[in-house]
KOLNUDREN-756531 format. One record per residue (C-alpha): chain; residue in three letters; x, z, y. Coordinates in Angstrom, 3 decimals, decimal comma. Each point is the difference from the previous one (the first is absolute). Example, Ala and Ser with C-alpha at 12.3 -4.5 7.8 and 13.67 -1.06 7.14 Angstrom:
kette->A&rest->Ala&x->12,300&z->7,800&y->-4,500
kette->A&rest->Ser&x->1,370&z->-0,660&y->3,440
//
This chain:
kette->A&rest->Met&x->-65,573&z->-82,237&y->-45,452
kette->A&rest->Met&x->-3,747&z->0,059&y->0,730
kette->A&rest->Pro&x->-2,072&z->-2,876&y->-1,650
kette->A&rest->Ser&x->-0,933&z->-2,920&y->2,277
kette->A&rest->Cys&x->-3,574&z->-1,349&y->0,591
kette->A&rest->Phe&x->0,863&z->-3,133&y->-2,057
kette->A&rest->Asp&x->0,953&z->2,170&y->-2,959
kette->A&rest->Leu&x->-3,248&z->1,960&y->0,268
kette->A&rest->Met&x->-2,123&z->-3,178&y->-0,174
kette->A&rest->Lys&x->1,524&z->-0,844&y->-3,427
kette->A&rest->Leu&x->-0,920&z->3,312&y->-1,544
kette->A&rest->Lys&x->-3,254&z->0,649&y->-1,872
kette->A&rest->Asp&x->0,089&z->3,670&y->0,913
kette->A&rest->Pro&x->1,971&z->0,162&y->3,212
kette->A&rest->Asn&x->-0,815&z->3,635&y->0,700
kette->A&rest->Lys&x->1,582&z->1,093&y->-3,287
kette->A&rest->Ser&x->3,146&z->-2,011&y->0,627
kette->A&rest->Val&x->0,333&z->1,253&y->3,534
kette->A&rest->Lys&x->-0,285&z->3,593&y->-1,163
kette->A&rest->Thr&x->2,562&z->-0,598&y->-2,723
kette->A&rest->Gln&x->2,516&z->-1,717&y->2,230
kette->A&rest->Thr&x->-0,609&z->2,459&y->2,817
kette->A&rest->Arg&x->0,669&z->2,898&y->-2,332
kette->A&rest->Gly&x->3,225&z->-1,699&y->-1,063
kette->A&rest->Trp&x->1,047&z->-0,499&y->3,582
kette->A&rest->Cys&x->-0,859&z->3,584&y->0,940
kette->A&rest->Gly&x->1,843&z->1,279&y->-3,061
kette->A&rest->Glu&x->3,159&z->-1,847&y->0,972
kette->A&rest->Gln&x->-0,243&z->1,341&y->3,526
kette->A&rest->Gly&x->-0,597&z->3,498&y->-1,323
kette->A&rest->Arg&x->3,027&z->-0,187&y->-2,230
kette->A&rest->Ser&x->2,085&z->-1,257&y->2,922
kette->A&rest->Leu&x->-1,165&z->2,889&y->2,150
kette->A&rest->Lys&x->0,799&z->2,485&y->-2,768
kette->A&rest->Glu&x->3,470&z->-1,465&y->-0,449
kette->A&rest->Ala&x->0,620&z->0,081&y->3,751
kette->A&rest->Ser&x->-1,234&z->3,578&y->0,116
kette->A&rest->Ser&x->2,336&z->0,963&y->-2,871
kette->A&rest->Val&x->2,964&z->-1,641&y->1,728
kette->A&rest->Asp&x->-0,878&z->1,748&y->3,264
kette->A&rest->Leu&x->-0,316&z->3,334&y->-1,799
kette->A&rest->Gly&x->3,346&z->-0,576&y->-1,710
kette->A&rest->Leu&x->1,687&z->-0,805&y->3,299
kette->A&rest->Arg&x->-1,466&z->3,083&y->1,627
kette->A&rest->Leu&x->1,015&z->2,198&y->-2,915
kette->A&rest->Gly&x->3,507&z->-1,469&y->-0,050
kette->A&rest->Gly&x->0,326&z->0,433&y->3,746
kette->A&rest->Ser&x->-1,143&z->3,617&y->-0,256
kette->A&rest->Ile&x->2,549&z->0,721&y->-2,730
kette->A&rest->Leu&x->2,806&z->-1,631&y->1,988
kette->A&rest->Gly&x->-1,034&z->1,916&y->3,104
kette->A&rest->Phe&x->-0,035&z->3,264&y->-1,928
kette->A&rest->Leu&x->3,443&z->-0,716&y->-1,475
kette->A&rest->Tyr&x->1,271&z->-0,860&y->3,478
kette->A&rest->Leu&x->-1,242&z->3,306&y->1,394
kette->A&rest->Leu&x->1,734&z->1,926&y->-2,810
kette->A&rest->Ser&x->3,219&z->-2,015&y->-0,165
kette->A&rest->Pro&x->3,128&z->1,628&y->1,443
kette->A&rest->Pro&x->0,078&z->1,529&y->2,519
kette->A&rest->Asn&x->-3,721&z->0,671&y->-0,606
kette->A&rest->Val&x->-2,030&z->-1,266&y->2,949
kette->A&rest->Met&x->-3,053&z->2,016&y->-1,024
kette->A&rest->Asn&x->1,828&z->3,322&y->0,138
kette->A&rest->Gly&x->1,591&z->-1,117&y->3,245
kette->A&rest->Leu&x->-3,408&z->-0,543&y->1,576
kette->A&rest->Leu&x->-1,236&z->3,378&y->-1,254
kette->A&rest->Asp&x->3,125&z->1,686&y->1,326
kette->A&rest->Arg&x->-0,346&z->-1,721&y->3,352
kette->A&rest->Leu&x->-3,694&z->0,716&y->0,423
kette->A&rest->Phe&x->-0,421&z->3,460&y->-1,524
kette->A&rest->Leu&x->2,950&z->1,752&y->-1,666
kette->A&rest->Lys&x->2,289&z->-0,011&y->3,021
kette->A&rest->Ala&x->-2,549&z->1,752&y->2,196
kette->A&rest->Ile&x->-0,896&z->2,531&y->-2,704
kette->A&rest->Asp&x->3,669&z->0,823&y->-0,622
kette->A&rest->Ala&x->0,689&z->0,420&y->3,723
kette->A&rest->Arg&x->-2,794&z->2,549&y->0,295
kette->A&rest->Ser&x->1,257&z->2,011&y->-2,974
kette->A&rest->Glu&x->3,590&z->0,278&y->1,256
kette->A&rest->Asp&x->0,874&z->3,293&y->1,677
kette->A&rest->Asn&x->1,627&z->0,121&y->3,402
kette->A&rest->Trp&x->3,315&z->1,804&y->-0,196
kette->A&rest->Gly&x->0,874&z->1,971&y->3,092
kette->A&rest->Pro&x->2,974&z->2,111&y->1,178
kette->A&rest->Asp&x->-1,511&z->3,135&y->-1,548
kette->A&rest->Asp&x->-0,194&z->-1,478&y->-3,519
kette->A&rest->Ile&x->3,718&z->-0,376&y->-0,763
kette->A&rest->Ser&x->2,713&z->2,532&y->0,691
kette->A&rest->Pro&x->2,647&z->-1,231&y->2,467
kette->A&rest->Lys&x->2,691&z->1,096&y->-2,444
kette->A&rest->Val&x->0,927&z->-2,717&y->-2,490
kette->A&rest->Gly&x->1,668&z->0,282&y->-3,389
kette->A&rest->Arg&x->2,216&z->-2,376&y->-1,954
kette->A&rest->Thr&x->0,594&z->-3,605&y->0,900
kette->A&rest->Leu&x->-1,613&z->-1,941&y->-2,838
kette->A&rest->Gly&x->0,815&z->-3,557&y->0,941
kette->A&rest->Lys&x->1,532&z->-2,279&y->2,593
kette->A&rest->Gly&x->-1,461&z->-3,442&y->0,421
kette->A&rest->Thr&x->0,319&z->-2,924&y->2,362
kette->A&rest->Phe&x->-2,977&z->1,115&y->2,052
kette->A&rest->Gly&x->0,208&z->3,782&y->-0,056
kette->A&rest->Leu&x->0,890&z->3,295&y->-1,660
kette->A&rest->Ala&x->-2,069&z->1,969&y->-2,519
kette->A&rest->Tyr&x->0,055&z->3,798&y->-0,041
kette->A&rest->Glu&x->-1,473&z->2,858&y->-1,951
kette->A&rest->Ala&x->-2,349&z->1,989&y->2,256
kette->A&rest->Phe&x->-2,417&z->2,902&y->-0,256
kette->A&rest->Thr&x->-3,618&z->0,217&y->1,044
kette->A&rest->Thr&x->-1,523&z->2,880&y->1,895
kette->A&rest->Ser&x->-3,146&z->1,802&y->-1,155
kette->A&rest->Glu&x->-2,054&z->-2,599&y->1,876
kette->A&rest->Gly&x->1,954&z->-2,877&y->-1,473
kette->A&rest->Arg&x->-0,441&z->1,197&y->-3,582
kette->A&rest->Lys&x->-3,728&z->-0,581&y->0,325
kette->A&rest->Lys&x->0,715&z->-3,710&y->0,387
kette->A&rest->Leu&x->2,112&z->-0,373&y->-3,123
kette->A&rest->Lys&x->-1,730&z->-2,150&y->-2,594
kette->A&rest->Gly&x->0,429&z->-0,851&y->-3,658
kette->A&rest->Arg&x->3,343&z->1,098&y->-1,460
kette->A&rest->Arg&x->0,711&z->2,779&y->2,488
kette->A&rest->Asp&x->3,222&z->1,981&y->-0,080
kette->A&rest->Glu&x->-0,256&z->3,767&y->-0,505
kette->A&rest->Glu&x->2,269&z->0,669&y->2,976
kette->A&rest->Gly&x->-1,983&z->-2,281&y->2,252
kette->A&rest->Arg&x->2,867&z->-2,476&y->0,228
kette->A&rest->Val&x->-0,447&z->-3,512&y->1,299
kette->A&rest->Val&x->2,263&z->-2,962&y->0,606
kette->A&rest->Ile&x->0,267&z->-1,231&y->3,556
kette->A&rest->Lys&x->1,665&z->-3,159&y->1,185
kette->A&rest->Arg&x->1,057&z->-0,507&y->3,564
kette->A&rest->Cys&x->-0,082&z->-3,706&y->0,773
kette->A&rest->Leu&x->2,443&z->-1,404&y->2,506
kette->A&rest->Asp&x->-2,652&z->-1,947&y->1,887
kette->A&rest->Asp&x->-3,785&z->-0,016&y->0,280
kette->A&rest->Asp&x->-0,388&z->-3,544&y->-1,315
kette->A&rest->Gln&x->1,686&z->0,852&y->-3,280
kette->A&rest->Ala&x->-2,036&z->3,194&y->-0,254
kette->A&rest->Asp&x->-3,183&z->-2,062&y->0,367
kette->A&rest->Ile&x->1,175&z->-2,423&y->-2,711
kette->A&rest->Glu&x->0,799&z->2,713&y->-2,526
kette->A&rest->Ala&x->-3,182&z->1,916&y->0,788
kette->A&rest->Tyr&x->-2,002&z->-3,225&y->-0,459
kette->A&rest->Phe&x->1,344&z->-0,635&y->-3,502
kette->A&rest->Asn&x->-0,288&z->3,603&y->-1,114
kette->A&rest->Arg&x->-3,651&z->-0,010&y->1,053
kette->A&rest->Arg&x->-0,442&z->-3,357&y->-1,670
kette->A&rest->Val&x->1,390&z->1,398&y->-3,268
kette->A&rest->Arg&x->-2,145&z->3,110&y->0,306
kette->A&rest->Arg&x->-3,129&z->-2,156&y->0,171
kette->A&rest->Leu&x->0,880&z->-1,684&y->-3,299
kette->A&rest->Gly&x->-1,018&z->3,124&y->-1,891
kette->A&rest->Lys&x->3,163&z->0,003&y->-2,165
kette->A&rest->Gln&x->1,975&z->2,698&y->1,745
kette->A&rest->Ala&x->1,746&z->1,098&y->-3,220
kette->A&rest->Tyr&x->2,759&z->-2,578&y->0,524
kette->A&rest->Phe&x->0,656&z->0,810&y->3,664
kette->A&rest->Ala&x->0,707&z->3,051&y->2,133
kette->A&rest->Thr&x->-3,178&z->1,530&y->1,437
kette->A&rest->Phe&x->-0,152&z->-0,916&y->3,679
kette->A&rest->Leu&x->-1,622&z->2,639&y->2,197
kette->A&rest->Gly&x->0,186&z->-1,451&y->3,499
kette->A&rest->Ala&x->2,080&z->-0,317&y->3,145
kette->A&rest->Gln&x->0,980&z->2,316&y->2,810
kette->A&rest->Arg&x->1,695&z->-0,359&y->3,357
kette->A&rest->Arg&x->2,260&z->2,838&y->1,180
kette->A&rest->Ala&x->1,368&z->0,633&y->3,457
kette->A&rest->Gly&x->3,263&z->1,447&y->-1,310
kette->A&rest->Asp&x->1,424&z->2,403&y->-2,560
kette->A&rest->Val&x->3,022&z->0,286&y->-2,260
kette->A&rest->Met&x->-0,356&z->-3,685&y->-0,844
kette->A&rest->Gly&x->-0,624&z->-1,110&y->3,547
kette->A&rest->Pro&x->-2,982&z->-1,927&y->1,366
kette->A&rest->Gly&x->-1,591&z->-2,759&y->-2,020
kette->A&rest->Arg&x->-2,750&z->-1,102&y->-2,341
kette->A&rest->Leu&x->-0,271&z->1,866&y->-3,295
kette->A&rest->Leu&x->-1,593&z->-1,196&y->-3,234
kette->A&rest->Val&x->-1,130&z->2,667&y->-2,472
kette->A&rest->Trp&x->-0,221&z->-0,079&y->-3,814
kette->A&rest->Asn&x->-0,630&z->2,582&y->-2,705
kette->A&rest->Phe&x->3,218&z->1,375&y->-1,418
kette->A&rest->Glu&x->0,254&z->-1,452&y->-3,518
kette->A&rest->Gly&x->3,738&z->-0,094&y->-0,627
kette->A&rest->Ser&x->3,370&z->0,123&y->1,704
kette->A&rest->Arg&x->2,119&z->-2,479&y->-1,997
kette->A&rest->Thr&x->-0,146&z->-3,733&y->-0,510
kette->A&rest->Leu&x->0,862&z->-2,086&y->-3,025
kette->A&rest->Glu&x->3,277&z->-0,942&y->1,680
kette->A&rest->Ser&x->1,214&z->3,607&y->0,066
kette->A&rest->Tyr&x->-0,702&z->0,377&y->-3,727
kette->A&rest->Met&x->1,738&z->-3,297&y->-0,763
kette->A&rest->Met&x->3,186&z->1,264&y->1,635
kette->A&rest->Glu&x->0,276&z->2,781&y->-2,604
kette->A&rest->Pro&x->2,003&z->-0,763&y->-3,190
kette->A&rest->Ser&x->-2,854&z->1,344&y->-2,154
kette->A&rest->Phe&x->-2,431&z->-2,696&y->1,128
kette->A&rest->Pro&x->-2,484&z->-0,980&y->-1,420
kette->A&rest->Leu&x->-0,411&z->3,086&y->-2,211
kette->A&rest->Asn&x->-0,033&z->2,196&y->3,089
kette->A&rest->Leu&x->-3,451&z->-1,477&y->0,679
kette->A&rest->Glu&x->-1,355&z->0,253&y->-3,527
kette->A&rest->Ser&x->-2,070&z->3,143&y->0,517
kette->A&rest->Leu&x->-1,380&z->-1,194&y->3,349
kette->A&rest->Val&x->-0,779&z->-3,576&y->-1,002
kette->A&rest->Leu&x->-1,155&z->0,503&y->-3,580
kette->A&rest->Tyr&x->-1,361&z->3,570&y->0,387
kette->A&rest->Arg&x->1,813&z->1,302&y->-3,022
kette->A&rest->Arg&x->2,681&z->2,563&y->-0,669
kette->A&rest->Gln&x->3,422&z->-0,900&y->1,320
kette->A&rest->Ala&x->3,191&z->0,458&y->-2,005
kette->A&rest->Asn&x->3,393&z->0,506&y->1,625
kette->A&rest->Pro&x->0,628&z->-3,405&y->1,595
kette->A&rest->Lys&x->3,533&z->0,789&y->1,172
kette->A&rest->Glu&x->1,181&z->0,688&y->-3,521
kette->A&rest->Glu&x->-1,692&z->-3,033&y->-1,515
kette->A&rest->Phe&x->1,445&z->-2,366&y->2,601
kette->A&rest->Lys&x->3,600&z->0,538&y->-1,095
kette->A&rest->Thr&x->1,661&z->-3,029&y->-1,559
kette->A&rest->Pro&x->3,450&z->-0,595&y->-1,630
kette->A&rest->Lys&x->1,224&z->-1,262&y->3,385
kette->A&rest->Phe&x->-0,351&z->3,509&y->1,414
kette->A&rest->Gly&x->1,238&z->1,828&y->-3,069
kette->A&rest->Gly&x->-3,407&z->0,755&y->-1,487
kette->A&rest->Lys&x->-1,863&z->-1,253&y->-3,049
kette->A&rest->Ala&x->-1,930&z->-3,238&y->0,006
kette->A&rest->Arg&x->-3,645&z->0,161&y->0,893
kette->A&rest->Ser&x->-2,389&z->-0,149&y->-2,899
kette->A&rest->Glu&x->-2,417&z->-2,851&y->-0,586
kette->A&rest->Glu&x->-2,867&z->2,398&y->0,686
kette->A&rest->Thr&x->1,448&z->0,839&y->3,414
kette->A&rest->Glu&x->0,235&z->-3,669&y->0,892
kette->A&rest->Lys&x->-3,640&z->-0,510&y->-1,001
kette->A&rest->Arg&x->-1,023&z->2,865&y->2,256
kette->A&rest->Glu&x->1,941&z->-1,495&y->2,880
kette->A&rest->Val&x->-1,693&z->-3,362&y->-0,493
kette->A&rest->Glu&x->-3,396&z->1,667&y->-0,093
kette->A&rest->Val&x->0,615&z->1,790&y->3,301
kette->A&rest->Ile&x->1,206&z->-3,189&y->1,716
kette->A&rest->Lys&x->-2,981&z->-1,954&y->-1,330
kette->A&rest->Arg&x->-2,396&z->2,641&y->1,313
kette->A&rest->Ile&x->1,654&z->-0,069&y->3,438
kette->A&rest->Ala&x->-0,308&z->-3,792&y->0,154
kette->A&rest->Ala&x->-3,623&z->0,059&y->-1,203
kette->A&rest->Asn&x->-0,930&z->2,675&y->2,542
kette->A&rest->Thr&x->1,589&z->-1,989&y->2,819
kette->A&rest->Leu&x->-1,667&z->-3,268&y->-1,044
kette->A&rest->Thr&x->-3,399&z->1,710&y->-0,198
kette->A&rest->Ala&x->0,399&z->1,348&y->3,532
kette->A&rest->Leu&x->1,003&z->-3,453&y->1,231
kette->A&rest->Lys&x->-2,949&z->-1,631&y->-1,735
kette->A&rest->Thr&x->-2,262&z->2,362&y->1,909
kette->A&rest->Leu&x->1,539&z->-1,254&y->3,251
kette->A&rest->His&x->-0,006&z->-3,662&y->-1,020
kette->A&rest->Asp&x->-3,647&z->0,090&y->-1,056
kette->A&rest->Ala&x->-0,760&z->1,064&y->3,561
kette->A&rest->Gly&x->2,153&z->-2,735&y->1,562
kette->A&rest->Val&x->2,886&z->2,300&y->0,965
kette->A&rest->Val&x->3,657&z->-0,791&y->-0,760
kette->A&rest->His&x->2,413&z->2,944&y->0,237
kette->A&rest->Arg&x->3,188&z->-2,023&y->0,717
kette->A&rest->Asp&x->2,328&z->2,997&y->-0,357
kette->A&rest->Val&x->-0,254&z->1,111&y->-3,629
kette->A&rest->Lys&x->3,096&z->1,948&y->-1,041
kette->A&rest->Pro&x->0,850&z->3,347&y->-1,624
kette->A&rest->Ala&x->0,262&z->1,714&y->3,398
kette->A&rest->Asn&x->-3,671&z->-0,835&y->0,655
kette->A&rest->Ile&x->-1,337&z->1,426&y->-3,248
kette->A&rest->Leu&x->-0,830&z->3,697&y->0,155
kette->A&rest->Val&x->0,301&z->2,085&y->-3,164
kette->A&rest->Ala&x->-3,028&z->2,270&y->0,126
kette->A&rest->Glu&x->0,334&z->3,699&y->-0,699
kette->A&rest->Thr&x->-3,730&z->0,456&y->-0,556
kette->A&rest->Ala&x->-1,805&z->-0,276&y->-3,330
kette->A&rest->Glu&x->-2,875&z->-2,056&y->1,425
kette->A&rest->Gly&x->0,211&z->-3,720&y->0,575
kette->A&rest->Ala&x->2,740&z->-2,413&y->-0,973
kette->A&rest->Pro&x->3,534&z->1,359&y->-0,449
kette->A&rest->Leu&x->1,372&z->-2,558&y->2,459
kette->A&rest->Arg&x->-1,454&z->-0,839&y->3,438
kette->A&rest->Leu&x->0,748&z->-3,034&y->2,126
kette->A&rest->Ile&x->0,895&z->1,077&y->3,549
kette->A&rest->Asp&x->1,310&z->-1,401&y->3,298
kette->A&rest->Leu&x->-2,674&z->-2,590&y->0,753
kette->A&rest->Gly&x->1,372&z->-0,904&y->3,418
kette->A&rest->Ala&x->1,290&z->-3,402&y->-1,161
kette->A&rest->Cys&x->-3,251&z->-1,051&y->-1,689
kette->A&rest->Val&x->-1,927&z->-3,085&y->1,027
kette->A&rest->Asp&x->-3,766&z->-0,420&y->-0,293
kette->A&rest->Leu&x->-0,726&z->-3,596&y->-0,979
kette->A&rest->Arg&x->-3,750&z->0,441&y->0,289
kette->A&rest->Asn&x->0,322&z->-0,036&y->3,754
kette->A&rest->Gly&x->3,683&z->-0,671&y->0,689
kette->A&rest->Phe&x->0,716&z->3,508&y->1,306
kette->A&rest->Asn&x->3,768&z->0,614&y->0,340
kette->A&rest->Phe&x->0,721&z->-3,539&y->-1,222
kette->A&rest->Asp&x->2,679&z->-1,911&y->1,870
kette->A&rest->Pro&x->1,272&z->-3,202&y->-1,674
kette->A&rest->Glu&x->3,401&z->0,452&y->1,615
kette->A&rest->Lys&x->0,434&z->3,665&y->-0,884
kette->A&rest->Gly&x->2,545&z->0,641&y->-2,752
kette->A&rest->Leu&x->0,231&z->2,844&y->-2,427
kette->A&rest->Leu&x->1,322&z->3,514&y->0,304
kette->A&rest->Asp&x->2,197&z->0,375&y->-3,093
kette->A&rest->Pro&x->1,614&z->-3,216&y->-1,299
kette->A&rest->Arg&x->1,154&z->1,763&y->-3,182
kette->A&rest->Tyr&x->-3,534&z->-0,120&y->-1,409
kette->A&rest->Ala&x->-1,392&z->-3,036&y->1,814
kette->A&rest->Pro&x->-0,339&z->-3,383&y->-1,751
kette->A&rest->Pro&x->2,221&z->-2,906&y->1,047
kette->A&rest->Glu&x->-2,685&z->-1,336&y->2,366
kette->A&rest->Gln&x->0,022&z->3,332&y->1,937
kette->A&rest->Tyr&x->-3,474&z->-0,853&y->1,298
kette->A&rest->Ile&x->-3,390&z->0,384&y->-1,647
kette->A&rest->Met&x->-0,925&z->-3,493&y->1,242
kette->A&rest->Pro&x->1,850&z->-3,022&y->1,380
kette->A&rest->Gln&x->0,919&z->0,397&y->3,650
kette->A&rest->Asp&x->-1,956&z->-3,105&y->0,965
kette->A&rest->Val&x->-3,289&z->1,601&y->-1,084
kette->A&rest->Pro&x->-1,954&z->0,718&y->3,204
kette->A&rest->Lys&x->-1,488&z->3,372&y->0,760
kette->A&rest->Pro&x->-3,506&z->0,353&y->-1,432
kette->A&rest->Pro&x->-3,012&z->-0,135&y->2,343
kette->A&rest->Lys&x->-1,469&z->3,234&y->1,221
kette->A&rest->Gly&x->-3,087&z->1,759&y->-1,262
kette->A&rest->Val&x->-2,270&z->-1,139&y->-2,814
kette->A&rest->Leu&x->1,565&z->-3,473&y->-0,121
kette->A&rest->Ala&x->3,257&z->1,493&y->-1,256
kette->A&rest->Leu&x->-1,883&z->1,905&y->-2,702
kette->A&rest->Leu&x->-1,876&z->-3,112&y->-1,144
kette->A&rest->Ala&x->3,202&z->-2,061&y->-0,140
kette->A&rest->Ser&x->2,058&z->2,675&y->-1,785
kette->A&rest->Pro&x->-0,805&z->-1,059&y->-3,620
kette->A&rest->Phe&x->1,322&z->-3,520&y->0,637
kette->A&rest->Leu&x->3,168&z->1,367&y->1,611
kette->A&rest->Trp&x->0,494&z->2,490&y->-2,840
kette->A&rest->Gln&x->-0,420&z->-2,632&y->-2,708
kette->A&rest->Ala&x->2,321&z->-2,460&y->1,735
kette->A&rest->Met&x->2,831&z->2,425&y->0,832
kette->A&rest->Ser&x->-0,268&z->2,831&y->-2,588
kette->A&rest->Pro&x->1,438&z->2,608&y->2,402
kette->A&rest->Asp&x->-0,396&z->2,764&y->-2,594
kette->A&rest->Arg&x->3,022&z->-1,421&y->-1,856
kette->A&rest->Phe&x->2,198&z->1,375&y->2,782
kette->A&rest->Asp&x->-0,693&z->3,575&y->-1,121
kette->A&rest->Thr&x->0,218&z->-0,969&y->-3,668
kette->A&rest->Tyr&x->3,544&z->-1,302&y->0,521
kette->A&rest->Ser&x->0,962&z->3,321&y->1,607
kette->A&rest->Val&x->-1,310&z->1,874&y->-3,035
kette->A&rest->Gly&x->2,098&z->-2,278&y->-2,217
kette->A&rest->Ile&x->3,166&z->0,892&y->1,924
kette->A&rest->Met&x->-0,941&z->3,669&y->-0,183
kette->A&rest->Leu&x->-0,603&z->-0,241&y->-3,754
kette->A&rest->Met&x->3,395&z->-1,617&y->-0,516
kette->A&rest->Gln&x->1,613&z->2,743&y->2,065
kette->A&rest->Met&x->-1,653&z->2,741&y->-2,070
kette->A&rest->Ala&x->0,972&z->-1,616&y->-3,291
kette->A&rest->Ile&x->3,676&z->-0,604&y->0,858
kette->A&rest->Pro&x->1,837&z->3,175&y->1,121
kette->A&rest->Gln&x->2,723&z->-1,966&y->1,806
kette->A&rest->Leu&x->-2,588&z->-1,502&y->2,354
kette->A&rest->Arg&x->-1,250&z->3,345&y->1,243
kette->A&rest->Asn&x->2,888&z->-0,002&y->2,418
kette->A&rest->Val&x->-1,112&z->-1,325&y->3,399
kette->A&rest->Ala&x->2,979&z->-2,318&y->0,374
kette->A&rest->Asn&x->-0,389&z->-1,497&y->-3,474
kette->A&rest->Ile&x->-3,693&z->-0,790&y->0,303
kette->A&rest->Lys&x->0,705&z->-1,627&y->3,338
kette->A&rest->Val&x->2,612&z->-2,272&y->-1,573
kette->A&rest->Val&x->-2,306&z->-0,969&y->-2,874
kette->A&rest->Ser&x->-2,908&z->-0,702&y->2,342
kette->A&rest->Thr&x->2,222&z->-2,244&y->2,107
kette->A&rest->Gln&x->1,134&z->-1,930&y->-3,079
kette->A&rest->Leu&x->-3,605&z->-0,534&y->-1,123
kette->A&rest->Lys&x->-0,717&z->-1,715&y->3,303
//
């Protein structure tokens, strides 16, 4: 408080006292301002840190903004247009049959070979999928492009583009094109009695022994498997699970949930480059950054591998808003609902099926999955 006139009259040297008391008052005010400034700086710094963590929290709003503003346009310009002269009308083997279409082995022409990228096949082979309707073709093309923009193509089949054909051996329809990277899925290997050693050389990149001989047990009139063989089997199964979880983490970090993880949707690669296993069939995915392909009332495709809830979120959750608002709200939705656990449960069922030979039968795994629910 400033000194009053009455106080000044009592002082022998009022000027000295005024200076002293004024300095004290100014010092207190200065300290108060410094403290307020420190608090304000702390609040700003804390707010900046929280904002930065928010932008990087799953499903990564910052990357979503970059993808929306720049990466999507750049990727669209780099994708080749596949025309009727790029792929031969004659198709090869049927590689897979899904809910939304059929996948075939196909062959590129001399013009088409120029558009093959990355892990190209020596014979110019590609994989083409004829979707049953245009909407589903757009959905699968969307997620394959989305995965391609992540820059971690090693865990997924290399998507080359789309093509519309007036009619050929397969009939009219919309075709999706991938590099040819393998012809068999994990499911086909699991059906063999020598599993998992039949995948040892492909998954672990080391020399393979004779898996058919080592699989024999006293039940089938052979000798018991050695402890070393069992360790090798465990190692192969662990590597398959780790590879699958790494691929899923790549999707989850980008806000994408696969929703149809199963052995039939895991491609065993025949190429030396990249991961030995590739996650395929992205037509059932949902993009929780913007709500693309998300329908609260839409159930799952294969109940054998789906969790008891059968939905990635409760059915009473409304559809997210469109545009940037959905992206900004996605971290709160992700933290509240943990939709990535849906895929993790599927991997758990798959791991149990690989570890227990009796569950590799389709009927048996269906019974066990029903009992778990």
